[in-house]
C-alpha positions as CSV (number, residue, x, y, z in Angstrom):
1,A,58.2,-10.3,179.4
2,R,57.9,-7.5,177.0
3,Y,60.4,-5.1,178.1
4,D,64.2,-4.7,177.7
5,Y,65.0,-3.4,180.8
6,I,63.7,-2.0,184.5
7,L,65.5,1.5,184.8
8,T,65.7,2.5,188.2
9,L,67.2,6.1,189.7
10,C,66.8,4.3,192.9
11,A,69.4,2.1,194.0
12,S,67.3,0.5,197.4
13,C,64.6,-0.2,194.8
14,G,66.7,-1.8,192.2
15,S,68.0,-4.2,195.0
16,H,64.5,-4.7,196.7
17,L,63.3,-5.6,192.8
18,R,66.2,-7.8,192.6
19,E,66.9,-9.2,196.1
20,N,63.8,-9.4,198.0
21,Y,60.8,-9.6,195.4
22,P,62.2,-13.6,195.1
23,K,62.2,-13.9,198.6
24,L,58.5,-12.5,199.0
25,L,57.1,-14.7,195.9
26,D,58.9,-17.7,197.1
27,G,56.5,-20.3,196.8
28,E,53.9,-18.9,194.7
29,P,53.2,-21.4,191.9
30,G,54.1,-20.3,188.5
31,L,55.9,-17.4,189.6
32,A,59.6,-18.4,190.1
33,A,60.3,-18.0,186.2
34,M,59.1,-14.2,186.4
35,V,60.2,-13.5,189.4
36,Q,63.6,-14.3,188.0
37,Q,62.9,-12.5,184.6
38,L,62.3,-9.2,186.6
39,G,65.1,-9.5,188.7
40,D,67.6,-10.1,185.6
41,K,66.4,-7.0,183.9
42,V,66.3,-4.2,186.6
43,I,69.2,-1.6,186.2
44,D,70.7,1.3,187.7
45,F,70.8,4.6,185.9
46,S,74.5,4.6,185.8
47,S,75.1,0.7,184.4
48,F,72.6,1.9,182.1
49,M,74.1,4.9,180.8
50,T,77.0,3.3,180.6
51,N,76.9,-0.2,179.5
52,V,74.1,-0.1,177.6
53,L,73.4,3.2,176.0
54,G,77.5,3.8,176.1
55,L,77.4,7.2,176.5
56,K,80.3,8.9,175.5
57,P,82.5,12.2,176.4
58,E,81.6,13.7,172.9
59,S,77.7,13.8,174.1
60,F,78.1,16.3,177.1
61,G,79.5,19.8,177.8
62,G,82.2,18.7,179.7
63,S,82.3,21.7,182.0
64,G,85.5,19.9,184.3
65,R,83.4,20.3,187.9
66,K,84.6,18.8,190.7
67,V,82.5,16.5,191.9
68,A,82.8,13.7,194.8
69,Y,80.7,10.7,195.1
70,H,78.9,8.9,197.6
71,A,78.3,5.1,196.5
72,P,75.1,3.8,198.3
73,C,75.0,0.9,200.3
74,H,72.3,-0.5,198.1
75,L,73.9,-0.2,194.9
76,C,77.5,-0.8,195.8
77,R,76.5,-3.8,198.0
78,G,73.1,-5.0,197.0
79,L,73.6,-4.5,193.3
80,K,77.2,-4.8,193.4
81,V,77.6,-1.9,190.9
82,T,80.8,0.2,191.6
83,R,82.6,1.2,188.7
84,E,79.6,2.6,186.3
85,P,78.9,5.8,188.4
86,R,82.6,7.3,188.7
87,E,83.3,6.1,184.9
88,L,79.7,8.0,184.2
89,L,80.7,11.1,186.1
90,K,84.1,11.2,183.8
91,T,82.8,10.4,180.6
92,A,80.2,13.3,181.5
93,G,83.2,15.9,181.8
94,L,83.2,15.9,185.5
95,D,86.5,15.9,187.0
96,Y,85.7,13.1,189.8
97,V,87.9,13.7,192.9
98,E,87.6,10.6,195.5
99,A,86.6,11.0,198.9
100,R,88.2,9.1,201.8
101,D,85.3,6.3,202.8
102,E,83.0,7.1,199.7
103,D,81.3,3.8,200.0
104,V,80.6,4.1,203.5
105,C,77.1,4.2,204.2
106,C,75.8,8.2,204.8
107,G,73.9,6.9,207.8
108,F,70.3,7.6,206.0
109,G,69.3,3.5,206.0
110,G,65.4,3.7,205.2
111,S,64.1,3.7,209.1
112,F,68.4,3.5,210.8
113,S,68.6,7.2,210.6
114,I,65.3,7.1,212.6
115,E,66.3,4.2,215.1
116,F,69.6,5.0,215.2
117,P,69.8,9.1,215.1
118,M,73.1,9.3,216.8
119,L,75.0,6.7,215.1
120,S,73.2,7.9,212.0
121,G,74.3,11.6,212.9
122,E,78.6,10.5,213.6
123,L,78.1,8.8,209.9
124,L,76.8,11.9,208.6
125,K,79.4,13.9,209.7
126,H,82.3,11.6,208.9
127,K,80.7,11.3,205.5
128,L,80.5,15.1,205.0
129,D,83.7,16.0,206.5
130,N,85.6,13.6,204.0
131,V,84.0,15.2,200.8
132,E,84.2,18.6,202.4
133,A,88.1,17.6,202.6
134,T,88.0,17.3,198.5
135,G,87.2,20.5,197.5
136,A,84.2,19.4,195.7
137,E,81.7,21.5,194.8
138,I,79.3,19.0,194.2
139,L,78.1,15.5,196.1
140,V,76.8,12.8,193.4
141,T,74.8,9.9,195.1
142,D,72.8,7.3,193.0
143,C,70.1,7.0,195.6
144,P,67.1,9.5,196.6
145,G,67.6,8.7,200.5
146,C,71.1,9.2,200.2
147,V,70.6,12.5,198.4
148,L,68.1,13.8,201.4
149,Q,70.4,12.4,204.1
150,L,73.5,14.3,202.7
151,R,71.9,17.3,201.4
152,G,70.2,17.8,204.4
153,G,73.3,17.3,206.5
154,M,74.7,19.8,204.0
155,D,72.6,22.3,205.0
156,R,72.4,21.9,209.0
157,R,76.3,22.2,208.5
158,G,76.0,25.3,206.7
159,G,78.5,24.1,204.0
160,K,79.0,25.1,200.5
161,V,79.0,21.5,198.3
162,R,75.8,20.8,196.5
163,V,74.2,17.5,196.6
164,K,72.6,15.8,193.5
165,H,71.9,12.9,192.3
166,I,73.8,11.0,189.6
167,A,71.0,11.7,187.1
168,E,70.8,15.5,187.3
169,V,74.4,16.2,187.1
170,V,74.6,14.0,183.8
171,A,71.3,16.1,182.6
172,E,73.3,19.5,183.5
173,E,76.2,18.2,181.6
174,Q,74.3,17.1,178.7
175,Q,72.8,20.2,178.5
176,K,75.7,21.9,178.3
177,K,76.4,20.5,174.5
């Protein structure tokens, strides 16, 4: 293991690497230690920026744009990451406003949105209603799948809230420095 971290921009991928690889490779001779080592080095973007790099507010322009946050299921329940994304938004100089039920599923969930489109649509509707109620101009999340679901839903309803991955928003704030 000649690497320090496996940095992921996708909560689902990170959760899969950490939680499912040990199950998939269970019983493979000589792999248990390497699989554990791999899982131990998986880290999501927000945790890396906050806990490893220790980014400070002076690294950012601090635009004060009002942002809401959606916590991806695989990040908050799979990887158990809850504090770091919100902290990173604040560190980057964004005005983070809490949305009601921000840690509730957006309805994407891989094949869930295809297998249960009505339920997925209702979850999405409630999520977007709650976000719009905050007055935020941007909805931020850590999962590309959630970005697709939320952005698609916002576009279909003609909403004004832009949906972005947290890495995009953080990079934009850093460029304003």
